[in-house]
N, C-alpha and C positions, 0 to 999 in steps of 0.2 A: 084441436082447438076447439073450445064447447062452441054452444048455439051462440049464448052473449056475443063472444070474441067475434065468432063469424058474422051475427049481426054486424056489428060496428064496425067490422072490417069492410063490410060490402057497402053501409051508409058513407063511412069517410070517403070509400074509393067513388061511389056514385056521386058525393057532393062535389068531390076535387075535380070530377070530369066535367061537372054543368060549372065550374068556373074556371074552366081552362088550369088550371094548376095539374092536373094529367092529362095527357093528351085525349081526348076520347077514340082515338082512332089507333092507340098505342094496342101493342098485343095482349091479350088477356092476361097470359100469365107473368106477363112485366108488371103490367098496372096494377095487378093484384098484389103483387111484391113493393111496389112503389105506396100503395094506401094502408099495406100493411107499417112500411116504417113510417107513413103520418100518422096512423093512430098510436105507434107506440111514444111519439113526438107529442101529440096530443093529449094522450092518457096522463101526461107527468107535466101539462099547460096550466097556466093559472084560467086557462078559458074550462077548464073541464071541471065545473062547479054542479051542484043539486039544486040550483033554484030555479034552474031552465032543461028544457028538453033536452036529450043528446043530440039531434038532430040540430037546433039554434045554436048549440054550444059548438059543435062542430062546423058549423057554416060562418061563425063569428072567426073561428081559430083558422080557417081557412081565407077570409077574405085577408090576414096577414102576408100570404104565402102567394099573391098573386103580384 
């Protein structure tokens, strides 16, 4: 995993926990795996665009997961 992918996975995990898409009390190793699955899904979604920040795109993507 390169630095950018690690950052993206950390970001989507943090945002998913903030939106209760992933339980903030989930064991970290399990949550990290769930974050990775969300990242793969996000990267191929219509929310992954270049006209907004990665943070904003991920936030909007995760609102569809609640």
